[in-house]
C-alpha atoms as one frame of an Amber mdcrd trajectory, in Angstrom:
protein
  89.825 103.447  53.364  87.078 105.863  52.414  84.622 107.459  54.817  85.479
 105.269  57.800  83.407 105.331  60.994  86.209 107.424  62.513  84.539 110.358
  64.337  87.226 112.688  62.982  86.166 111.793  59.426  82.629 112.810  60.406
  83.946 116.160  61.696  85.911 116.760  58.492  82.850 115.843  56.422  80.633
 118.187  58.430  83.037 121.123  58.067  83.440 120.639  54.314  79.716 120.135
  53.659  78.878 123.230  55.704  81.429 125.376  53.876  81.229 124.120  50.286
  77.961 122.190  49.789  79.887 119.759  47.580  78.194 117.640  44.932  80.836
 114.983  45.568  82.908 114.442  48.705  85.254 111.574  49.493  87.431 111.379
  52.578  90.192 108.811  52.904  91.923 108.099  56.216  95.531 107.240  55.338
  96.756 107.407  58.934  97.674 103.709  59.155 100.152 104.143  56.310 101.944
 106.825  58.337 102.123 105.060  61.708 105.366 105.879  63.470 105.768 109.178
  61.600 106.846 111.836  64.096 103.982 114.152  63.145 101.398 111.401  63.572
 101.162 112.351  67.259  99.539 115.624  66.151  96.827 113.824  64.199  96.041
 111.680  61.207  96.778 111.820  57.510  93.753 112.356  55.287  92.944 112.781
  51.606  89.863 114.704  50.567  88.408 114.921  47.107  85.531 117.332  46.637
  83.590 118.902  43.813  81.880 122.231  44.458  80.712 125.320  42.630  82.461
 127.279  45.402  85.743 126.643  43.554  84.562 128.198  40.284  87.002 130.876
  39.094  89.511 130.120  41.850  93.085 128.923  41.381  94.182 125.637  42.961
  96.168 127.425  45.659  93.138 129.461  46.687  90.961 126.329  46.702  93.428
 124.606  49.016  93.521 127.615  51.315  89.714 127.589  51.507  89.681 123.892
  52.396  92.371 124.366  55.042  90.405 127.277  56.507  87.275 125.106  56.711
  89.090 122.437  58.749  91.430 124.812  60.621  90.122 123.897  64.098  91.125
 120.273  63.443  94.656 120.980  62.192  97.158 119.768  64.774  94.280 118.472
  66.896  93.160 115.557  64.779  94.596 116.320  61.355  98.345 116.335  60.810
  98.375 116.177  57.011  95.738 116.839  54.384  95.951 115.974  50.690  93.357
 117.955  48.727  91.753 117.525  45.319  89.288 120.388  44.842  87.429 120.687
  41.524  84.407 122.349  40.019  81.570 120.338  38.442  82.787 121.452  34.981
  86.232 119.955  35.673  84.852 116.451  36.231  82.629 116.205  33.153
């Protein structure tokens, strides 16, 4: 499901928009697919796909670290797992 009414999705969106001003941002809540997973008690499973100039000249690992830093307050307190696709506008043309 993409961009559900889940308030946590709104918090993730807010943090990523504030930090990266993305031209494209999609957030998928995959938590239902991981029900019963031991770590699910710590939070949900999410996929984010974002396109931002902030990633220009940065390696994938650095991009992921930047995204994790932006949502750090939610890790373990809403987010258990985060799958990230972070690209620049030139990479999606």
